[in-house]
N, CA, C, O and CB atoms as a CASP TS submission, in Angstrom:
PFRMAT TS
TARGET T0000
AUTHOR 0000-0000-0000
METHOD Language model
MODEL 1
PARENT N/A
ATOM      1  N   MET     1      76.249  61.633 122.836  1.00  0.00           N
ATOM      2  CA  MET     1      77.558  61.784 121.481  1.00  0.00           C
ATOM      3  C   MET     1      78.375  60.552 122.274  1.00  0.00           C
ATOM      4  O   MET     1      78.735  60.382 123.439  1.00  0.00           O
ATOM      5  CB  MET     1      78.762  63.787 121.293  1.00  0.00           C
ATOM      6  N   THR     2      78.498  59.639 120.799  1.00  0.00           N
ATOM      7  CA  THR     2      79.771  58.927 121.143  1.00  0.00           C
ATOM      8  C   THR     2      81.156  59.436 121.155  1.00  0.00           C
ATOM      9  O   THR     2      81.351  60.651 121.123  1.00  0.00           O
ATOM     10  CB  THR     2      79.853  57.978 120.380  1.00  0.00           C
ATOM     11  N   LYS     3      82.081  58.638 121.198  1.00  0.00           N
ATOM     12  CA  LYS     3      83.220  59.282 121.050  1.00  0.00           C
ATOM     13  C   LYS     3      83.765  59.465 119.644  1.00  0.00           C
ATOM     14  O   LYS     3      84.760  60.139 119.375  1.00  0.00           O
ATOM     15  CB  LYS     3      84.083  58.662 121.809  1.00  0.00           C
ATOM     16  N   SER     4      82.859  58.661 118.595  1.00  0.00           N
ATOM     17  CA  SER     4      83.408  58.736 117.260  1.00  0.00           C
ATOM     18  C   SER     4      82.807  60.113 116.750  1.00  0.00           C
ATOM     19  O   SER     4      83.367  60.715 115.833  1.00  0.00           O
ATOM     20  CB  SER     4      82.995  57.404 116.312  1.00  0.00           C
ATOM     21  N   GLU     5      81.691  60.589 117.340  1.00  0.00           N
ATOM     22  CA  GLU     5      80.786  61.852 116.647  1.00  0.00           C
ATOM     23  C   GLU     5      81.772  63.223 117.686  1.00  0.00           C
ATOM     24  O   GLU     5      81.794  64.375 117.253  1.00  0.00           O
ATOM     25  CB  GLU     5      78.419  61.678 117.140  1.00  0.00           C
ATOM     26  N   ILE     6      82.273  62.972 118.602  1.00  0.00           N
ATOM     27  CA  ILE     6      82.977  63.802 119.042  1.00  0.00           C
ATOM     28  C   ILE     6      84.420  63.988 118.194  1.00  0.00           C
ATOM     29  O   ILE     6      85.104  65.010 118.133  1.00  0.00           O
ATOM     30  CB  ILE     6      83.054  63.455 120.371  1.00  0.00           C
ATOM     31  N   GLU     7      84.502  63.561 117.986  1.00  0.00           N
ATOM     32  CA  GLU     7      86.211  63.297 117.085  1.00  0.00           C
ATOM     33  C   GLU     7      85.853  63.856 115.955  1.00  0.00           C
ATOM     34  O   GLU     7      86.597  64.758 115.568  1.00  0.00           O
ATOM     35  CB  GLU     7      86.908  61.531 116.682  1.00  0.00           C
ATOM     36  N   GLN     8      84.720  63.538 115.146  1.00  0.00           N
ATOM     37  CA  GLN     8      84.579  64.051 113.821  1.00  0.00           C
ATOM     38  C   GLN     8      84.159  65.663 114.166  1.00  0.00           C
ATOM     39  O   GLN     8      84.737  66.555 113.544  1.00  0.00           O
ATOM     40  CB  GLN     8      83.379  63.117 112.888  1.00  0.00           C
ATOM     41  N   LYS     9      83.068  66.021 115.242  1.00  0.00           N
ATOM     42  CA  LYS     9      83.447  67.346 115.562  1.00  0.00           C
ATOM     43  C   LYS     9      84.594  67.741 115.879  1.00  0.00           C
ATOM     44  O   LYS     9      84.982  68.261 114.834  1.00  0.00           O
ATOM     45  CB  LYS     9      82.870  67.741 116.370  1.00  0.00           C
ATOM     46  N   ILE    10      85.108  67.808 116.352  1.00  0.00           N
ATOM     47  CA  ILE    10      86.678  68.042 116.846  1.00  0.00           C
ATOM     48  C   ILE    10      87.577  68.348 115.232  1.00  0.00           C
ATOM     49  O   ILE    10      88.452  69.171 114.962  1.00  0.00           O
ATOM     50  CB  ILE    10      87.391  66.275 117.843  1.00  0.00           C
ATOM     51  N   ALA    11      86.939  67.341 114.430  1.00  0.00           N
ATOM     52  CA  ALA    11      87.800  67.746 113.447  1.00  0.00           C
ATOM     53  C   ALA    11      87.046  68.631 112.152  1.00  0.00           C
ATOM     54  O   ALA    11      87.669  69.277 111.309  1.00  0.00           O
ATOM     55  CB  ALA    11      88.495  66.416 112.968  1.00  0.00           C
ATOM     56  N   GLU    12      85.813  68.511 112.212  1.00  0.00           N
ATOM     57  CA  GLU    12      85.097  69.273 111.617  1.00  0.00           C
ATOM     58  C   GLU    12      84.985  71.175 112.156  1.00  0.00           C
ATOM     59  O   GLU    12      84.698  72.145 111.456  1.00  0.00           O
ATOM     60  CB  GLU    12      83.851  68.414 111.732  1.00  0.00           C
ATOM     61  N   VAL    13      85.311  71.118 113.503  1.00  0.00           N
ATOM     62  CA  VAL    13      85.846  72.597 114.266  1.00  0.00           C
ATOM     63  C   VAL    13      87.497  72.534 113.790  1.00  0.00           C
ATOM     64  O   VAL    13      87.656  73.433 112.965  1.00  0.00           O
ATOM     65  CB  VAL    13      85.639  72.589 116.401  1.00  0.00           C
ATOM     66  N   ARG    14      88.068  72.203 113.892  1.00  0.00           N
ATOM     67  CA  ARG    14      89.623  72.029 113.425  1.00  0.00           C
ATOM     68  C   ARG    14      89.947  72.517 111.785  1.00  0.00           C
ATOM     69  O   ARG    14      90.866  73.262 111.445  1.00  0.00           O
ATOM     70  CB  ARG    14      90.033  70.269 113.572  1.00  0.00           C
ATOM     71  N   ALA    15      89.214  72.060 111.138  1.00  0.00           N
ATOM     72  CA  ALA    15      89.235  72.541 109.856  1.00  0.00           C
ATOM     73  C   ALA    15      88.490  74.363 109.843  1.00  0.00           C
ATOM     74  O   ALA    15      88.904  75.460 109.469  1.00  0.00           O
ATOM     75  CB  ALA    15      88.293  71.273 108.903  1.00  0.00           C
ATOM     76  N   GLN    16      87.551  73.978 110.310  1.00  0.00           N
ATOM     77  CA  GLN    16      86.526  75.149 109.980  1.00  0.00           C
ATOM     78  C   GLN    16      87.928  76.912 110.729  1.00  0.00           C
ATOM     79  O   GLN    16      88.060  78.032 110.235  1.00  0.00           O
ATOM     80  CB  GLN    16      84.336  74.683 111.398  1.00  0.00           C
ATOM     81  N   GLY    17      88.586  76.320 111.921  1.00  0.00           N
ATOM     82  CA  GLY    17      89.673  77.289 112.483  1.00  0.00           C
ATOM     83  C   GLY    17      90.728  76.896 111.276  1.00  0.00           C
ATOM     84  O   GLY    17      91.112  78.043 111.044  1.00  0.00           O
ATOM     85  N   GLU    18      91.251  76.314 110.616  1.00  0.00           N
ATOM     86  CA  GLU    18      92.436  76.738 110.120  1.00  0.00           C
ATOM     87  C   GLU    18      91.499  77.418 108.535  1.00  0.00           C
ATOM     88  O   GLU    18      91.962  78.495 108.160  1.00  0.00           O
ATOM     89  CB  GLU    18      93.812  75.246 109.993  1.00  0.00           C
ATOM     90  N   ALA    19      90.638  77.023 107.915  1.00  0.00           N
ATOM     91  CA  ALA    19      90.714  77.741 106.901  1.00  0.00           C
ATOM     92  C   ALA    19      90.151  78.868 107.423  1.00  0.00           C
ATOM     93  O   ALA    19      90.028  79.613 106.451  1.00  0.00           O
ATOM     94  CB  ALA    19      90.178  77.230 105.757  1.00  0.00           C
ATOM     95  N   LEU    20      89.699  79.477 108.478  1.00  0.00           N
ATOM     96  CA  LEU    20      89.444  80.896 108.726  1.00  0.00           C
ATOM     97  C   LEU    20      90.871  81.740 109.277  1.00  0.00           C
ATOM     98  O   LEU    20      91.081  82.939 109.094  1.00  0.00           O
ATOM     99  CB  LEU    20      88.194  80.958 109.876  1.00  0.00           C
ATOM    100  N   GLN    21      91.739  80.813 109.965  1.00  0.00           N
ATOM    101  CA  GLN    21      93.574  81.189 109.235  1.00  0.00           C
ATOM    102  C   GLN    21      93.948  81.383 108.324  1.00  0.00           C
ATOM    103  O   GLN    21      94.734  82.322 108.195  1.00  0.00           O
ATOM    104  CB  GLN    21      94.531  80.483 109.189  1.00  0.00           C
ATOM    105  N   LYS    22      93.632  80.709 107.390  1.00  0.00           N
ATOM    106  CA  LYS    22      94.125  80.918 105.785  1.00  0.00           C
ATOM    107  C   LYS    22      93.531  82.493 105.204  1.00  0.00           C
ATOM    108  O   LYS    22      94.149  83.416 104.673  1.00  0.00           O
ATOM    109  CB  LYS    22      93.324  79.464 104.662  1.00  0.00           C
ATOM    110  N   HIS    23      92.381  82.377 105.483  1.00  0.00           N
ATOM    111  CA  HIS    23      91.327  83.440 105.162  1.00  0.00           C
ATOM    112  C   HIS    23      91.793  84.578 105.948  1.00  0.00           C
ATOM    113  O   HIS    23      91.698  85.534 105.179  1.00  0.00           O
ATOM    114  CB  HIS    23      89.777  83.033 105.543  1.00  0.00           C
ATOM    115  N   ASN    24      92.251  84.995 107.082  1.00  0.00           N
ATOM    116  CA  ASN    24      92.467  85.738 107.528  1.00  0.00           C
ATOM    117  C   ASN    24      93.926  86.208 107.022  1.00  0.00           C
ATOM    118  O   ASN    24      94.121  87.424 107.051  1.00  0.00           O
ATOM    119  CB  ASN    24      92.142  85.462 108.628  1.00  0.00           C
ATOM    120  N   SER    25      94.788  85.527 106.643  1.00  0.00           N
ATOM    121  CA  SER    25      95.939  85.398 106.482  1.00  0.00           C
ATOM    122  C   SER    25      95.658  86.171 105.014  1.00  0.00           C
ATOM    123  O   SER    25      95.799  87.394 105.038  1.00  0.00           O
ATOM    124  CB  SER    25      96.561  83.897 106.687  1.00  0.00           C
ATOM    125  N   GLN    26      95.288  85.575 103.788  1.00  0.00           N
ATOM    126  CA  GLN    26      95.000  86.361 102.731  1.00  0.00           C
ATOM    127  C   GLN    26      94.669  88.164 102.962  1.00  0.00           C
ATOM    128  O   GLN    26      95.209  89.168 102.496  1.00  0.00           O
ATOM    129  CB  GLN    26      93.798  85.589 102.156  1.00  0.00           C
ATOM    130  N   ILE    27      93.587  87.962 103.857  1.00  0.00           N
ATOM    131  CA  ILE    27      93.013  89.397 104.181  1.00  0.00           C
ATOM    132  C   ILE    27      94.464  90.299 104.632  1.00  0.00           C
ATOM    133  O   ILE    27      94.798  91.426 104.267  1.00  0.00           O
ATOM    134  CB  ILE    27      91.696  89.299 105.635  1.00  0.00           C
ATOM    135  N   MET    28      95.122  89.398 105.503  1.00  0.00           N
ATOM    136  CA  MET    28      95.908  90.780 105.995  1.00  0.00           C
ATOM    137  C   MET    28      97.211  90.835 104.795  1.00  0.00           C
ATOM    138  O   MET    28      98.077  91.703 104.687  1.00  0.00           O
ATOM    139  CB  MET    28      96.633  90.612 107.946  1.00  0.00           C
ATOM    140  N   GLN    29      97.040  89.788 104.088  1.00  0.00           N
ATOM    141  CA  GLN    29      98.387  90.347 102.756  1.00  0.00           C
ATOM    142  C   GLN    29      97.663  91.659 102.027  1.00  0.00           C
ATOM    143  O   GLN    29      98.249  92.714 101.785  1.00  0.00           O
ATOM    144  CB  GLN    29      98.763  88.822 101.127  1.00  0.00           C
ATOM    145  N   GLN    30      96.010  91.322 101.672  1.00  0.00           N
ATOM    146  CA  GLN    30      95.570  92.492 100.821  1.00  0.00           C
ATOM    147  C   GLN    30      95.580  93.478 101.649  1.00  0.00           C
ATOM    148  O   GLN    30      95.407  94.565 101.096  1.00  0.00           O
ATOM    149  CB  GLN    30      94.261  92.416 100.151  1.00  0.00           C
ATOM    150  N   LEU    31      95.735  93.514 102.915  1.00  0.00           N
ATOM    151  CA  LEU    31      95.591  94.739 103.669  1.00  0.00           C
ATOM    152  C   LEU    31      97.208  95.526 103.377  1.00  0.00           C
ATOM    153  O   LEU    31      97.399  96.701 103.065  1.00  0.00           O
ATOM    154  CB  LEU    31      95.189  94.324 105.477  1.00  0.00           C
ATOM    155  N   GLU    32      98.102  94.582 103.567  1.00  0.00           N
ATOM    156  CA  GLU    32      99.245  95.553 102.886  1.00  0.00           C
ATOM    157  C   GLU    32      99.230  95.846 101.705  1.00  0.00           C
ATOM    158  O   GLU    32      99.799  96.932 101.591  1.00  0.00           O
ATOM    159  CB  GLU    32     100.454  95.153 102.934  1.00  0.00           C
ATOM    160  N   VAL    33      98.874  95.458 100.700  1.00  0.00           N
ATOM    161  CA  VAL    33      99.114  95.444  99.426  1.00  0.00           C
ATOM    162  C   VAL    33      98.065  97.190  98.940  1.00  0.00           C
ATOM    163  O   VAL    33      98.263  98.150  98.195  1.00  0.00           O
ATOM    164  CB  VAL    33      98.518  93.646  98.730  1.00  0.00           C
ATOM    165  N   ASN    34      96.990  96.749  99.889  1.00  0.00           N
ATOM    166  CA  ASN    34      96.031  98.468 100.198  1.00  0.00           C
ATOM    167  C   ASN    34      97.009  99.475 100.618  1.00  0.00           C
ATOM    168  O   ASN    34      97.374 100.437  99.942  1.00  0.00           O
ATOM    169  CB  ASN    34      94.717  98.489 101.689  1.00  0.00           C
ATOM    170  N   LYS    35      97.387  99.174 101.756  1.00  0.00           N
ATOM    171  CA  LYS    35      98.535 100.185 102.347  1.00  0.00           C
ATOM    172  C   LYS    35      99.278 100.983 101.294  1.00  0.00           C
ATOM    173  O   LYS    35      99.034 102.169 101.068  1.00  0.00           O
ATOM    174  CB  LYS    35      99.680  99.367 103.155  1.00  0.00           C
ATOM    175  N   VAL    36     100.408 100.104 100.518  1.00  0.00           N
ATOM    176  CA  VAL    36     101.089 100.484  99.493  1.00  0.00           C
ATOM    177  C   VAL    36     100.342 101.132  98.550  1.00  0.00           C
ATOM    178  O   VAL    36     100.614 102.285  98.215  1.00  0.00           O
ATOM    179  CB  VAL    36     101.703  99.528  98.999  1.00  0.00           C
ATOM    180  N   GLU    37      99.431 100.519  98.085  1.00  0.00           N
ATOM    181  CA  GLU    37      98.205 101.611  97.120  1.00  0.00           C
ATOM    182  C   GLU    37      98.363 102.897  97.659  1.00  0.00           C
ATOM    183  O   GLU    37      98.958 103.875  97.208  1.00  0.00           O
ATOM    184  CB  GLU    37      96.357 101.239  97.299  1.00  0.00           C
ATOM    185  N   LEU    38      97.476 102.669  99.120  1.00  0.00           N
ATOM    186  CA  LEU    38      96.894 104.011  99.548  1.00  0.00           C
ATOM    187  C   LEU    38      98.383 105.070  99.585  1.00  0.00           C
ATOM    188  O   LEU    38      98.532 106.066  98.877  1.00  0.00           O
ATOM    189  CB  LEU    38      95.994 103.816 101.294  1.00  0.00           C
ATOM    190  N   ALA    39      99.337 104.566 100.555  1.00  0.00           N
ATOM    191  CA  ALA    39     100.767 105.252 100.118  1.00  0.00           C
ATOM    192  C   ALA    39     100.929 106.143  99.082  1.00  0.00           C
ATOM    193  O   ALA    39     100.980 107.371  99.153  1.00  0.00           O
ATOM    194  CB  ALA    39     101.678 104.338  99.753  1.00  0.00           C
ATOM    195  N   LYS    40     101.031 105.227  97.834  1.00  0.00           N
ATOM    196  CA  LYS    40     101.361 105.749  96.843  1.00  0.00           C
ATOM    197  C   LYS    40     100.282 107.164  96.095  1.00  0.00           C
ATOM    198  O   LYS    40     100.609 108.250  95.616  1.00  0.00           O
ATOM    199  CB  LYS    40     101.543 104.514  96.083  1.00  0.00           C
ATOM    200  N   ILE    41      99.172 106.625  96.255  1.00  0.00           N
ATOM    201  CA  ILE    41      98.030 107.762  96.071  1.00  0.00           C
ATOM    202  C   ILE    41      98.188 109.284  96.779  1.00  0.00           C
ATOM    203  O   ILE    41      98.167 110.399  96.256  1.00  0.00           O
ATOM    204  CB  ILE    41      96.663 107.130  96.702  1.00  0.00           C
ATOM    205  N   CYS    42      98.349 108.892  98.120  1.00  0.00           N
ATOM    206  CA  CYS    42      98.798 109.753  99.386  1.00  0.00           C
ATOM    207  C   CYS    42      99.750 110.924  98.416  1.00  0.00           C
ATOM    208  O   CYS    42      99.375 112.054  98.105  1.00  0.00           O
ATOM    209  CB  CYS    42      99.889 108.651 100.801  1.00  0.00           C
ATOM    210  N   GLY    43     100.992 110.311  98.082  1.00  0.00           N
ATOM    211  CA  GLY    43     102.040 110.927  97.800  1.00  0.00           C
ATOM    212  C   GLY    43     101.354 111.602  96.370  1.00  0.00           C
ATOM    213  O   GLY    43     101.203 112.813  96.204  1.00  0.00           O
ATOM    214  N   LYS    44     101.066 110.799  95.620  1.00  0.00           N
ATOM    215  CA  LYS    44     100.835 111.940  94.322  1.00  0.00           C
ATOM    216  C   LYS    44      99.626 113.141  95.002  1.00  0.00           C
ATOM    217  O   LYS    44      99.743 114.266  94.516  1.00  0.00           O
ATOM    218  CB  LYS    44      99.996 110.933  92.574  1.00  0.00           C
ATOM    219  N   ILE    45      98.997 113.045  95.599  1.00  0.00           N
ATOM    220  CA  ILE    45      98.149 114.017  96.128  1.00  0.00           C
ATOM    221  C   ILE    45      98.838 115.146  96.655  1.00  0.00           C
ATOM    222  O   ILE    45      98.686 116.300  96.255  1.00  0.00           O
ATOM    223  CB  ILE    45      97.345 113.487  97.091  1.00  0.00           C
ATOM    224  N   GLU    46      99.680 114.736  97.662  1.00  0.00           N
ATOM    225  CA  GLU    46     100.490 115.739  98.214  1.00  0.00           C
ATOM    226  C   GLU    46     101.623 116.529  96.967  1.00  0.00           C
ATOM    227  O   GLU    46     101.944 117.715  97.048  1.00  0.00           O
ATOM    228  CB  GLU    46     101.321 114.928  99.491  1.00  0.00           C
ATOM    229  N   LEU    47     101.932 115.925  96.255  1.00  0.00           N
ATOM    230  CA  LEU    47     102.991 116.088  95.137  1.00  0.00           C
ATOM    231  C   LEU    47     101.912 117.454  94.369  1.00  0.00           C
ATOM    232  O   LEU    47     102.322 118.613  94.308  1.00  0.00           O
ATOM    233  CB  LEU    47     103.358 114.265  93.972  1.00  0.00           C
ATOM    234  N   LEU    48     100.657 117.068  93.890  1.00  0.00           N
ATOM    235  CA  LEU    48     100.195 117.815  93.164  1.00  0.00           C
ATOM    236  C   LEU    48      99.861 118.918  93.698  1.00  0.00           C
ATOM    237  O   LEU    48     100.001 120.072  93.291  1.00  0.00           O
ATOM    238  CB  LEU    48      99.415 117.357  92.613  1.00  0.00           C
ATOM    239  N   SER    49      99.179 118.299  95.114  1.00  0.00           N
ATOM    240  CA  SER    49      98.890 119.803  96.050  1.00  0.00           C
ATOM    241  C   SER    49     100.154 121.065  96.033  1.00  0.00           C
ATOM    242  O   SER    49     100.052 122.271  95.807  1.00  0.00           O
ATOM    243  CB  SER    49      98.745 119.289  97.912  1.00  0.00           C
ATOM    244  N   ASP    50     101.452 120.147  96.402  1.00  0.00           N
ATOM    245  CA  ASP    50     102.644 121.204  96.109  1.00  0.00           C
ATOM    246  C   ASP    50     102.183 121.859  94.958  1.00  0.00           C
ATOM    247  O   ASP    50     101.560 122.918  95.028  1.00  0.00           O
ATOM    248  CB  ASP    50     104.168 120.573  95.827  1.00  0.00           C
ATOM    249  N   MET    51     102.450 121.293  93.901  1.00  0.00           N
ATOM    250  CA  MET    51     102.102 121.771  92.696  1.00  0.00           C
ATOM    251  C   MET    51     101.325 122.991  92.326  1.00  0.00           C
ATOM    252  O   MET    51     101.568 123.983  91.639  1.00  0.00           O
ATOM    253  CB  MET    51     101.571 120.912  92.243  1.00  0.00           C
ATOM    254  N   LEU    52     100.007 122.447  93.227  1.00  0.00           N
ATOM    255  CA  LEU    52      99.017 123.702  92.820  1.00  0.00           C
ATOM    256  C   LEU    52      99.420 124.948  94.123  1.00  0.00           C
ATOM    257  O   LEU    52      99.116 126.129  93.959  1.00  0.00           O
ATOM    258  CB  LEU    52      96.989 123.085  92.897  1.00  0.00           C
ATOM    259  N   SER    53     100.009 124.537  95.165  1.00  0.00           N
ATOM    260  CA  SER    53     100.336 125.650  95.694  1.00  0.00           C
ATOM    261  C   SER    53     101.468 126.711  95.435  1.00  0.00           C
ATOM    262  O   SER    53     101.540 127.784  96.034  1.00  0.00           O
ATOM    263  CB  SER    53     100.405 125.311  96.668  1.00  0.00           C
ATOM    264  N   GLU    54     102.187 126.355  94.639  1.00  0.00           N
ATOM    265  CA  GLU    54     103.011 127.124  93.860  1.00  0.00           C
ATOM    266  C   GLU    54     102.680 127.854  92.428  1.00  0.00           C
ATOM    267  O   GLU    54     103.381 128.635  91.784  1.00  0.00           O
ATOM    268  CB  GLU    54     103.970 126.329  93.694  1.00  0.00           C
ATOM    269  N   LEU    55     101.804 127.505  92.240  1.00  0.00           N
ATOM    270  CA  LEU    55     101.115 127.914  90.852  1.00  0.00           C
ATOM    271  C   LEU    55     100.287 129.036  91.610  1.00  0.00           C
ATOM    272  O   LEU    55     100.972 130.055  91.689  1.00  0.00           O
ATOM    273  CB  LEU    55     100.085 126.566  89.906  1.00  0.00           C
ATOM    274  N   GLU    56      99.417 129.137  92.015  1.00  0.00           N
ATOM    275  CA  GLU    56      98.855 130.064  93.294  1.00  0.00           C
ATOM    276  C   GLU    56     100.089 131.066  94.101  1.00  0.00           C
ATOM    277  O   GLU    56      99.701 132.166  94.495  1.00  0.00           O
ATOM    278  CB  GLU    56      98.181 128.864  94.580  1.00  0.00           C
ATOM    279  N   LYS    57     100.809 130.879  94.217  1.00  0.00           N
ATOM    280  CA  LYS    57     101.990 131.676  94.811  1.00  0.00           C
ATOM    281  C   LYS    57     102.569 132.479  93.382  1.00  0.00           C
ATOM    282  O   LYS    57     102.475 133.706  93.419  1.00  0.00           O
ATOM    283  CB  LYS    57     103.289 130.511  95.639  1.00  0.00           C
ATOM    284  N   ALA    58     103.153 131.876  92.144  1.00  0.00           N
ATOM    285  CA  ALA    58     103.140 132.861  91.135  1.00  0.00           C
ATOM    286  C   ALA    58     102.392 133.775  90.515  1.00  0.00           C
ATOM    287  O   ALA    58     101.273 133.556  90.049  1.00  0.00           O
ATOM    288  CB  ALA    58     103.355 132.491  90.475  1.00  0.00           C
ATOM    289  N   PRO    59     102.985 134.829  90.489  1.00  0.00           N
ATOM    290  CA  PRO    59     101.847 135.745  89.705  1.00  0.00           C
ATOM    291  C   PRO    59     101.671 135.390  88.080  1.00  0.00           C
ATOM    292  O   PRO    59     102.538 135.009  87.293  1.00  0.00           O
ATOM    293  CB  PRO    59     102.325 137.454  89.809  1.00  0.00           C
ATOM    294  N   THR    60     100.012 135.690  87.812  1.00  0.00           N
ATOM    295  CA  THR    60     100.018 135.567  86.145  1.00  0.00           C
ATOM    296  C   THR    60     100.670 136.667  85.335  1.00  0.00           C
ATOM    297  O   THR    60     101.336 137.674  85.571  1.00  0.00           O
ATOM    298  CB  THR    60      98.544 135.534  85.585  1.00  0.00           C
ATOM    299  N   ALA    61     100.337 136.231  84.602  1.00  0.00           N
ATOM    300  CA  ALA    61     101.005 136.967  83.519  1.00  0.00           C
ATOM    301  C   ALA    61     100.571 139.282  83.302  1.00  0.00           C
ATOM    302  O   ALA    61     101.118 140.364  83.092  1.00  0.00           O
ATOM    303  CB  ALA    61     100.251 135.775  81.933  1.00  0.00           C
ATOM    304  N   GLY    62      99.097 138.553  83.605  1.00  0.00           N
ATOM    305  CA  GLY    62      98.253 139.961  83.538  1.00  0.00           C
ATOM    306  C   GLY    62      98.173 140.579  84.914  1.00  0.00           C
ATOM    307  O   GLY    62      97.280 141.389  85.164  1.00  0.00           O
ATOM    308  N   GLU    63      99.073 140.226  85.821  1.00  0.00           N
ATOM    309  CA  GLU    63      99.291 140.720  87.434  1.00  0.00           C
ATOM    310  C   GLU    63      99.987 141.317  87.355  1.00  0.00           C
ATOM    311  O   GLU    63      99.896 142.261  88.140  1.00  0.00           O
ATOM    312  CB  GLU    63      99.623 140.012  88.517  1.00  0.00           C
ATOM    313  N   ASN    64     101.179 141.330  86.453  1.00  0.00           N
ATOM    314  CA  ASN    64     102.785 142.289  86.545  1.00  0.00           C
ATOM    315  C   ASN    64     102.818 142.651  85.232  1.00  0.00           C
ATOM    316  O   ASN    64     103.982 142.968  84.987  1.00  0.00           O
ATOM    317  CB  ASN    64     104.433 141.407  86.986  1.00  0.00           C
ATOM    318  N   GLY    65     102.127 142.768  84.251  1.00  0.00           N
ATOM    319  CA  GLY    65     101.906 143.674  83.409  1.00  0.00           C
ATOM    320  C   GLY    65     102.361 142.514  82.174  1.00  0.00           C
ATOM    321  O   GLY    65     101.893 142.599  81.039  1.00  0.00           O
ATOM    322  N   GLU    66     103.419 141.342  82.611  1.00  0.00           N
ATOM    323  CA  GLU    66     103.998 140.611  81.478  1.00  0.00           C
ATOM    324  C   GLU    66     103.108 140.717  80.077  1.00  0.00           C
ATOM    325  O   GLU    66     103.786 140.969  79.080  1.00  0.00           O
ATOM    326  CB  GLU    66     104.141 139.077  81.936  1.00  0.00           C
ATOM    327  N   ALA    67     101.584 140.547  79.857  1.00  0.00           N
ATOM    328  CA  ALA    67     100.806 139.725  79.089  1.00  0.00           C
ATOM    329  C   ALA    67     100.914 141.172  78.005  1.00  0.00           C
ATOM    330  O   ALA    67     101.257 141.082  76.827  1.00  0.00           O
ATOM    331  CB  ALA    67      99.140 139.015  79.845  1.00  0.00           C
ATOM    332  N   GLU    68     100.655 142.081  78.484  1.00  0.00           N
ATOM    333  CA  GLU    68     101.351 143.386  77.443  1.00  0.00           C
ATOM    334  C   GLU    68     102.505 143.379  77.208  1.00  0.00           C
ATOM    335  O   GLU    68     102.735 143.592  76.017  1.00  0.00           O
ATOM    336  CB  GLU    68     101.306 144.735  77.860  1.00  0.00           C
ATOM    337  N   LYS    69     103.210 143.254  77.709  1.00  0.00           N
ATOM    338  CA  LYS    69     104.726 143.292  76.926  1.00  0.00           C
ATOM    339  C   LYS    69     105.005 142.157  76.446  1.00  0.00           C
ATOM    340  O   LYS    69     106.028 142.172  75.761  1.00  0.00           O
ATOM    341  CB  LYS    69     105.964 143.630  77.750  1.00  0.00           C
ATOM    342  N   ASP    70     104.370 140.930  76.557  1.00  0.00           N
ATOM    343  CA  ASP    70     104.715 139.846  75.551  1.00  0.00           C
ATOM    344  C   ASP    70     103.467 140.168  74.087  1.00  0.00           C
ATOM    345  O   ASP    70     103.772 139.750  72.969  1.00  0.00           O
ATOM    346  CB  ASP    70     104.474 138.030  76.494  1.00  0.00           C
ATOM    347  N   ALA    71     102.401 140.772  74.261  1.00  0.00           N
ATOM    348  CA  ALA    71     101.888 141.464  73.468  1.00  0.00           C
ATOM    349  C   ALA    71     102.350 142.216  72.014  1.00  0.00           C
ATOM    350  O   ALA    71     102.310 141.839  70.843  1.00  0.00           O
ATOM    351  CB  ALA    71     101.587 142.099  74.214  1.00  0.00           C
ATOM    352  N   ASP    72     102.892 143.694  72.792  1.00  0.00           N
ATOM    353  CA  ASP    72     104.067 144.286  72.109  1.00  0.00           C
ATOM    354  C   ASP    72     104.584 143.374  71.387  1.00  0.00           C
ATOM    355  O   ASP    72     104.218 143.174  70.229  1.00  0.00           O
ATOM    356  CB  ASP    72     105.067 144.828  72.915  1.00  0.00           C
ATOM    357  N   LYS    73     105.561 142.658  72.017  1.00  0.00           N
ATOM    358  CA  LYS    73     106.280 141.773  71.155  1.00  0.00           C
ATOM    359  C   LYS    73     106.219 141.320  70.093  1.00  0.00           C
ATOM    360  O   LYS    73     106.906 141.416  69.076  1.00  0.00           O
ATOM    361  CB  LYS    73     106.403 141.040  71.461  1.00  0.00           C
ATOM    362  N   ASN    74     105.031 140.617  70.462  1.00  0.00           N
ATOM    363  CA  ASN    74     104.214 139.964  69.202  1.00  0.00           C
ATOM    364  C   ASN    74     103.794 140.946  67.946  1.00  0.00           C
ATOM    365  O   ASN    74     103.874 140.644  66.755  1.00  0.00           O
ATOM    366  CB  ASN    74     102.779 139.352  69.793  1.00  0.00           C
ATOM    367  N   ASP    75     103.435 141.906  68.369  1.00  0.00           N
ATOM    368  CA  ASP    75     102.941 142.694  66.986  1.00  0.00           C
ATOM    369  C   ASP    75     104.444 143.463  66.893  1.00  0.00           C
ATOM    370  O   ASP    75     104.789 143.275  65.726  1.00  0.00           O
ATOM    371  CB  ASP    75     101.271 143.965  67.163  1.00  0.00           C
ATOM    372  N   ASN    76     105.118 143.960  67.329  1.00  0.00           N
ATOM    373  CA  ASN    76     106.226 144.237  66.754  1.00  0.00           C
ATOM    374  C   ASN    76     107.072 143.589  66.082  1.00  0.00           C
ATOM    375  O   ASN    76     107.979 144.091  65.418  1.00  0.00           O
ATOM    376  CB  ASN    76     106.724 144.593  67.345  1.00  0.00           C
ATOM    377  N   GLY    77     106.724 141.902  66.266  1.00  0.00           N
ATOM    378  CA  GLY    77     107.732 141.283  65.496  1.00  0.00           C
ATOM    379  C   GLY    77     109.116 140.949  66.026  1.00  0.00           C
ATOM    380  O   GLY    77     109.944 140.408  65.293  1.00  0.00           O
TER
END
């Protein structure tokens, strides 16, 4: 290989390295965006899970007789 061919190869490899660094930086930025979005989704899941747990703890109207009382109220005006 001649000196100019080696210099050309060095320039090509250097350009490839810079392109890979730029691409890597873009991927890292997207990863950070994805982490934020994932945290938001996890927060929503946790909130909905808590709401579901609260609903499961609360007795339904039929379990404590309120449904019958409500029906009587509606019938009696």
